[in-house]
N, C-alpha and C positions, 0 to 999 in steps of 0.2 A: 946264873940264869942263862938262857939260851940267847943266840945272837938272831933267831929267826924273828921275823916281824910277826906281830900278833895275827895278822891274816893268814899267814904261812902255818901257822900251828893247829894242832889237832885240839879237840875239845881237853882231852886229858892234859896234853902239854901246856894249855892256857890254865887250866885249875892248878896245876904244879907250880907255874911262875907266879900266879896269883898269891899261891900259898907263901912262896918265898919273899914275895913283897910285903905281904902282910907282916911275916915274922920280921924282916929288916926293921920295918917300921916301928913294930911294936917294940923291939930292942931298944930303940932310940939312940944307937950310937953311930948314925949317920948325918953329915953335914947338913944343914939347911938347904942348900941348892939340890944335894943328893935327893933329900926327902921330897923336894918338889917333884923330882923327876920320877922317883919311885911312886908318888902318890898318882900321877898322870899315867904311868905305865899300868898302875893297878885299876885304874878307871877304865882304861881301855880294856883291858883283860877282862875285868867284870861283864862289860857292855858286850864283848865278844861270847862270853859263856852264856849269858843271859838270852842272846840272841840265837845261840846255837842249841839251847834247851828249849827255846820257844817254838824254832823250827822242828824239832823232833816230837815236840808235843803236838803240833799241829799235823805233821805226818801220821801220828799214832790215831789222832782223832780222824784223819781222812781214810785211814785203813778200817778202823772200827766201822766208820759210817758206811764204807762199801760193803762191809760185811753184814750189815744191817743191825749192827750192834749199839747198845747206847753210846753216846758220845759225851765228852767232858771230862777234862783232865783238871788235875790241881796243879797249880804252879809249884815249882822246886822250892822246897825250903832256902833260904839263906841268899838268894838272889834276886 
């Protein structure tokens, strides 16, 4: 996992880091304290990714509205 803070990551880096966290937690071979830290990191990564997606969706809606096209998006699955 990268040493960057979540706020410094690109969306793609955050998604990759979140996948690593999930994989580690699913394996179940980490100590309790490390599991808690991983869970906290995963929650922060999930929120960051969801916020980035929401911002992107809002931007797309704004562009579509400026073009006079129908607005409205569906939320990304899984977040």
